[in-house]
N, C-alpha and C positions, 0 to 999 in steps of 0.2 A: 372492889375491896370494901368501899363504904356501904354498899348495899348489903353485903354479907354480914358486916358488923351490925347494921341496923336490924336485920332479921333475927340475929342471934337471941336477943331477949325474948322475942315473940316465940321462937322455937323452944325456949326453955320453959314456957308456960305449960300448964296442964291443959287437957281438953276443956275442963271446966273454966279455967281462966280465959282460954281463947274464946270459948263460947260467950262468956259474959262480956269480954272486951269487944268482940265483933258485934253482938246484939246492941250494946250501948252505943258504939260508934255509928252503926247503921241507923239506929233510932234518932240519935242526935243529929246526924247529917240530914235525915229526912225531915225532921221538924224544922231544922234551920233553913233548909231550902224552901219548905212550904211557908215559913214565917216571912222570909225575904220576899217571896212572891206576893204574899198577902199585904205586907207593908207597902210594897211598891204600888199595888192596886189601890190601897187606902190613900196613899199620897196623891195619886192621879185624881181620885174621886174628890178628895178634900180641896185640891187646887181648882177643880172645875166648879165646886160649890162656892168657893171664895170668889172666883172670877164672876160667876153668875150674880152673886150677891152684890159685888162692887159695881157691876154693870147696871143692875137695877137702881142702886143708890145714885149713880152718876146720871142716869136717865131722869130720875125724879128731880134732882137738883137742877139739871139743865132745863127741864120744863118750867120749873119755878123761876129760873133766872132769865127766861126769854124776854119777859116784859121789861125787866131792869135794863137789859142790853138795848132793847128797842127804844126806851125812853131816856136812857143815859142815867138811870138811878143807881149810883154806886152804893149808897147806903143799903138799899134793898138787896143788892147782889151780895154784899158782905154779910147781911143778916141771913140770907139763904145758905151761904157757905159756913156760917158759924154753927148751923145745925149739925154739921159733921162732927162736932166735938163729942157727940153721943157714941161715936164709933172710934174707940181708941186705936184700932189698927190702921185707920187712915191717917197718914202722916202729913200730907199737904194736898191742896187743891188749887188750881189756877183757872180763872175764867178770862178768855181772850175775846176781844171784839172781832168783827169781821175783817178788819184790816190787820190783825195779828198783834195789836197792842194789848198789854195787860190791863184788864178792866177791874178785876177784884181777885184777891188771893186769900188763902187760909193755910195755917200751919199749926199743928197740935203742940208746937214748942212755945207758943205765946206770941204777943205782939212784939216783944223785944228781940225775937229771933230774926235773923237776916231774911230777906225776901226769898220765898221759895220759887218764884217765877223769874225768868220765863222757863217753861218746859215745852219746847217745840220739837218737832220731828217724831212725835209719838205715832203709833199705829192707830188706825181707825177703830180697832177693837182691843181686847186685853192682850198684854204681852208681859213677859217676865225678863228682868235684867238686874244683875248685881244683887240678887236675893230680894228684889222688890217686885210688886205687881202693879202695872200701869194700865189705866183704862182711859180712853179718850172718846167723847161723844160730841155730836154736833148740836148746837143750841139754835133752835129756829122756831118761830111761832107757827101756828097752823097755816098751811097754804101760803107760806112766804119763803123767801130765800133765806139762806143761812145768816143768822145774826151774830154768831160767834162759835167758840169751841170751849168745852170744859174738859180738863185733864185731872184725874185723881191718881194719887200714889198711895199704895197700901203695903204694909209690911207683911211677911209670911209667918208671923208669930203664931196665929191661930192654927195655921196648917201644921207647923212644927209641933205644937202642943198636942194636936190630935194624933199625929203619927207617933209621938213619944209615948202617949198613953196606950196606943194600940200595940207598940213594941213591948211595953211592960207586960201586957196581958199575954202576948205570945210567948214571952220568955218564961213566964210562970207555967203556962200550959206545957211547953217543951220539957221543962224540968220534971214536971209530974209524969209525963209520958215516958221519959227515959227511965225514971225510977220504977214505974210499973213494968216496963219491958225487962229491966234487970231482975226484978222479983220473979217475973214469969220465966225467964231463962234459968234462973237459979232453981226454980221448982221443976222445970223440965229436964234439967241436966242429968239426974239419975236415970231417966228413961233412955238417954242416949249413951252415956258413958258406962252405965252398968253392964250392958251386954258386951261392950268392948273390953271392960276389965275381966269379965268372966271368960271371954275368948282368949285374952292374954294369959289367964291362969291355965287354960287347956294347953296353950303353946308351951308354957313353962313346964307342964307335966311331961310333954313329949320330949323336951330337952333333958329334964332331970332323969327320965326313964331310959336314957341312952338311945333315943331315936325310935321309941315305940310308936309307930304310926297307926296302931289299932285304936287309939283314943279318938273320940269324936266330940265336937262341940254341940251343945244343945241349941236347936233353932227355936228361939223364944217368940218370934213374931214373923210377919211377912213383909216388914218394911226393909229399909236398907241394912239395918244391923242383922236381920234374919238372912238377907242375901249374902252379907259378909260371912256369917257363920256357915252357910251352905257352900260358899266358895272355899272357905277354909277346910271344910270336910272333903270337898273334891280334891283340894290340894293334897291332903293327907292320903286320900285313896290313890292319887297318882304317884305320890312318893312311895307308898307301899308297893304299888305295882312295879315302879322303877327299881326299888330295892330288890324285889323278887327277881326281876329280869337280870339285874346285875349279878345276883348270886347264881342264877342259872347260866348266865354267860361266862362267869368265872369257872363254874364247873365244866361247862362245855369246852372252854379254852384249855382248861387243864387236861381234860380227856383227849381233846384233839391234839394237843401238843405231845402228850405222853404216848398215846396209842397210835399216832400217825405212822404209816409205813414209810413216810418220807423222812430221812435223817435231818434233824433240825438242831442247831447249836446257837446259843446266845453267847456273844463275845463281848467282853469289856474292852473297848477300843483303847482305853488309856494304858491297860496293863497287858494287852494281847493274851488274855486268859479267858477260858470258857467258864461262864458262870452258871450255865444250865444246858442240859442236853436231854433228848428223849431216848427211849430204848433203841430206836432204829439207828441213831447216831452212835451209840455205844457198840452196837453190833457191827456196823460198817467199818468202824475204826479198829475192831478186834480187841477191845478192852474187856476185862472181866466184870467190871462194875462201872457205874456212873461216876463214882468218886475218883476212880483212876483217870477217867477222861477229863474231869474238871481239874485234876492236879496237873495235867499236861498243858503246855503252852501251844499257841498256834503253830509255832515252828517245830514243836516236837512231833506233830501229826502231819508235817509237810515233808516232801522229799527235799534233800539238800539243794538240788538244782531243778529248775523247771525245764520246759521243752526247749527253750532257746539257750539253755546253759547258764542263765542268770540265777544267782543265789535266791532262795525263796524269800530271805529277809528284804531284798531289794525289789523283787518282782511283786510283792504284795502291797507295796506302798501306794502306787497310783490307784489301785482298786479301793483300798481303805480310805484314802483321801477323798475320792469321788463319792463314795457311799456316805461318808460323814458330811459331805456338802449337800446331801439330799438327792443324789443321783444314783438310783439303784443300778447295780452292776451284775452282769452275767458273764462268766468266764470259765474256762477249763483250768483245772488245777491238779497237779500230781501230788497225791497223799502217800503217807507211809504209816504202816501199822507197827505195833511194838515188836513183832517178829521180824521186821525188816522188809516185808513184802510191800509192794507199791500198787496203787490202783488210781485210775483216772476218774474224776468226778466233775460234773458241771455245777458250779457254785452260783447261787443267786443271793446277792448280798444287798441288804437294805438297812437303813438306820431307824431307830426309835429311841425315845428318851424314857428313862426310868428314874424317878426321883431327882430329876435335873441332870442325871449323868448320861452321856451319849452311849448307846448300846448298838451292836450290830447283830442282825438276825441272818444267819447263814443256812440256806437249804441246799442239800446235796442230792445230785442225781448221778448214780454210778453209770459212767459211759464207757467202761472198759470193753464190754461186749460190742457196744455200738461202734467204737473206734476200730475194733478188730473187723467188724462187718464192713465198715467204710473202707478199710485197707483192702479187704477181699473184693469189695465192689470196684475200687479203683483198678485192681488187677484185672477184674473181669471186663471193665470198660476198656482197658488197654487192649485186651485180647479181642473184644468185640470191634474196637476201632480198626484193628488190623484186618479182621475178617470183612468188615464193611468196605474197607479200601479195596481188598482183593475182589470182593463181589462187585464193587462199583466198576472196577476195570473190566471184569467179565461182562457186566451189563453194557458198558460202553461199546465193547466189541460186538455184542449181540444186537445192540441198537443200530450200529452201523450196518450190520448184515440185514437187519429188518428194514432199514430205510432203503437199502438197495433193492430188497425184494419188493417193497411197496412201490418203488418207482418203476420196477419192471412190470408189476401187476397193473399199474396205471397205464403204462404204454400198451400193455396187452389189451386192457379194457378199451382204450381209444381205438386200437386196431379192430377189435371186435365190433365196436359201435360203427366204425367206418365200413366194415364189411357188411354189417346189418343194413346200413343205409344203401350200400351198393347193391345188396340183394334186393332191397325194395325197389331200387331203380331198375334192376333186371326184371322184376315182376312188371314194372311199368312198361318196359320195352316189349316184353312178351304180350302184354295186353294191347298196346298200340299196334303191334304187328298183326295181331288177330283182328283188330278192328279194321286195319287196312286191307285185309284179305277180301272182304266183301266188295268194297267199291272198286278195287283194282281188278278183281275177277270179273265184275260186270263190264268194266272198260275193255278188258281183254276179249270177253265174249262178243261185245259189240264190234270191236275191231275185226275179229275173225269173220263175223257175219257180213260186215261191209266188204271185206276182202273177197269173200265168196260171191257176193252180189256184183262187184265190179268185174270179176272174171267172167260171170255169165253174161253181163251186159256187153263186155268186149267181144265175146264169141258171137253173139247175136249181131253186133255191129259189123264184124268181119264177114259174116255170112249174108249180110244185107237183110236180115230178118228183124231188125230192130223196129219196134212199133212205138208209136207215140204213147199209147197207154202203158206199155211196159216201162218206158222212160219215166212217165209221171209216177207210176207206182214205185219205181226204184228211188226217185228223188224223195218221195214221201217217207219211205222206210229209212233213207239216209238222214232225213231231218230228225226223225224220232231217235235214231241211233246216236246222232250227234248230240241231241239234247241229253240223252241218258249218259253219254260219255262225259259231257261237260259237268253234269250234276255229280256224278261219282268222282270225277277228278277234283272238283271243288271240295267235296266231302273229304277226300283223302288229303288234300292240301290243308284243310282246317284241322284234321287230326294231326297232321305233321306239325302244324304251327303250335297247337296246344302241347304236343309232346316236347317240342323244342323249348317252349317257355317253361314247362314244368321241369324239364331236365336241367335247364339253366338255373332255375330257382333252387332246386334241391342240391345242386353241386356247388353253386357259388355263394348262396346265402346273401344275395344282394338285397338291399333295402330299397323299396319303392312304394309309391302310392297305388293302391289297387282296390277293386271292389271285391268284397268277401264272397259274393255270389259267384263271380267268375272263377275264383280259385276253387270253390267247392265243386263247380261244374267240371273243371279240369280234373280234379281228383276222382270224381265219380266216373268220368269217361274212362279213366285208366282202370277202374275197378269193375266195369261192366262185363268184360269177358269172364271174370271170376264169378260174378253174380248170376250170369245166364245159366251156369251149370248147376245152380242150387235152387232150392225151393224157397229161398229167402227173398224178401223185398226190402228195398232201401227207400225210405221216405225222406223227402227234403222239405224243410220249412225255413228257408233263408230268404228274407225279404231283400229286394233290391235297394240300393242307395246306402248300404253299410260300407262306407269307405274306411280304409285303414292306411296308416303310414307305418309299415312294419316290414317283416321278412316273410314273403309268401312261400319260399322254399321250406323253412322249418315248419310253417303252419300247415302246408300240404302234407309234409312228412308226418306231423302229429295226427291229422285227420285220417290219413291212410292207415297208420298203425292202430288207431282206435277202432276203425271199421273192421280191419283184418282181425283184431283181437276179439271183436264181437262175433265175427264169422267162425273163427277157429275154436275159441274157448267158450263163448257165450251160447251160441246156437248149435254148433257142432252139426249133427245129422238131423236134428229136428227142425221142422219148418218154423220160421219165425220172422220177426220184423225188427229192422234197425231204423232208428229215426235220428236224423241229424238236423238240429234246429239252431237258430241264432236269434238273439234279441238284444235290445239296448238295456244295459244295466243302469247306467247314468250317462251324463254328458261325455265322460272320458273313458268309459269302460263298456266292452261288449261281452256278452255271455254266449258261449257255444256249448251245446249239450249233445252227447252221443249216447243214446240209450238203446237197450235191447230188452226183449222179453224172454230171455233164455234162462239157463240154469242158475244164474247168479253166482256170487262169490262167497265162500265160507267166511264167517266172521273172523276166524283165527288167521286168515290170509290177508285181510285188509291192511294191518299195520306194515306188512312187508311187500305190498303189491308193487311199489315203485323201486324196490331194491334191485341193484344189478344182479343178474344171473339167477333171479328167483323165478322158477317156473314149476308148473304142476305137470308138465309133459316132458320131464327130463328123460332123454333116451328116445323120444318120439319126434325129434326134429326141432323142439323148442329151444331157443337160446337163452331166454330169460332177460333179453335186452330191449324188447319192444316197448314195454311201459316205462322202463328206465329212460329210454331215449325220449319218450313223451314228456316225462317229468323234467329232464335236463333242458329240452328245447323250450318248454313253456316257462320254466322258472328263470332260465338264463337268457336265451336268445330273445324270446318274446316279452319277458318282463312281467309275466302274469302268474296265476296260481291255478293248480289243478287239484280237484277233489273227486272222490268216488263214493257213491252210495249204492248199497246192494242189500237185497233180501234173498236168501237162498230160495230158489224155485220161482222167484218173481223178477229176475233180470237184474241188470246193473245200469247205473247212470254215471257217466263221467262228465263233470262240469268244468269248463274252462272260463276263467275271468281274465280277459286280455285287455290291456290298454289300447285304445285306438291309435295312439302314437307311442311306438315302442321306445324304450330307453336307449340312449346312446351306448356305444361300446364301453366308454370310460366309466359311466355310471353303473353298468352291469358288473364291471370289475370291482 
């Protein structure tokens, strides 16, 4: 409060008055500060000069009094001290002997003055105390011990006179400087306030002309007043642009409001009366003119009761209160036209203020057709729901039948797979039987030959015609026949052993540790009868030492099916080569490849090659399960992967990647 009152007189001053006041105060303050610093420096310098002068006088008197102290001549000492009367600023002097007793003294107050001594405890050099300057020097003859001490006391009157004279000079200089600064400020004032007064005159013209912003101030210079005039002109340009934008916006708002196809009504919330409306609102309410609509109240254009049966006067209150509280409202409302017909509209209600009075802006969307469409849609949805339920029940029945059919197909597929495997076992049996024919036929031939030889030998023995040479020859033939019989019997036994092992493996799917080369040899042995009647050759490249902990039966079935697939589909009637090889993929995986140089597989058949019942020889004895069995056994029983590569005309290659240790049955599930 006090600061505001203190600033009020300064604010009432003109720019000229403020300029003169500020220049005078600044100049006076600067001169005063500089004068104080100069006086302080002068004071320090004068004190140093006085102390130096007093020190020199004390040294001179001390040197002259050394002989008086040495010889005890008090009169000589007083005579030396009396010489200080020529210096009026020295108030008193005291000469002490070496033992500290007063030897001689001096005072400018005269002999009748009280004794100025003793003055002990002074510093060895000059010091100032109580407005007096004290100097103490040692009195001693040359090259001798101290004979005494001399103390002088001087007033600071010369120092004060010198500082006072300097202060008067600075005061005169400051007064002249302030006066000159005020005169200079008074002369420069028109250069500063003149453009401002002319700028104020331009602003007054703008106000008097009713806001004519086309007037511009003259830019007289490039200094701050010129920048002020330029800023004022820019402000006028912006005001002119804003006024133009406001006029355009008002025109745009008027056109947008009146020509909008959306019905818009402005409502006075205090009286529930329409104060403005566009042509679309007049049309939707069915009035002949805008005045008729504005003459009607909100309840005149509303149905007596709304959808829930509540009177319109009560139903409108919560929407109006919320909108007036600043919360825009969206709701459906049933309206009434002057002819009594009603229509439904979605109302968007929001508040705005006009001249301090709360107003409501209502926008209407005719939803009569939309509500009718919604009702039709609900009816359609009900009908569709009924149809969906009926169709769902039909689908459930069909799904049940389909599930039963799928289960039956699965059982049929399992039976076909089992039959295919049994057929493969039958082929194995036929091959083994054919292999047994040769050794067993040889055994039977040797047995018959031995029987005939024994009969001839017996007849010769009975007739007594048996010769030693005949017996020796018979025994030799018997030994050869015996060796041949044993060799063929062992071969038959080996074939039977392999057949038994292969049959057990393929029928029981027992897991065991085995050598891959042995299983391959057993499979090849069963396929030899089929290969002998063809011009094809089977090449093996399976190194020894590849042991597996797996299922030899499914593995043999896979190799048999792949070789037979190459014979039947890959090579057919043309001579060719089938190569079965094995190698180590990594420490845990083996790779087995069965490839041929036959006709190859068309590219469009590759994606379906392992599908069940897919065959290119349908009606020619092919079941379409051979490669499907290969895929199932490799992926499920053996826990590996099977892939195929083929180029038409260049053969096909089936690649098996099998773990050396097959997964357990639980992990395969």
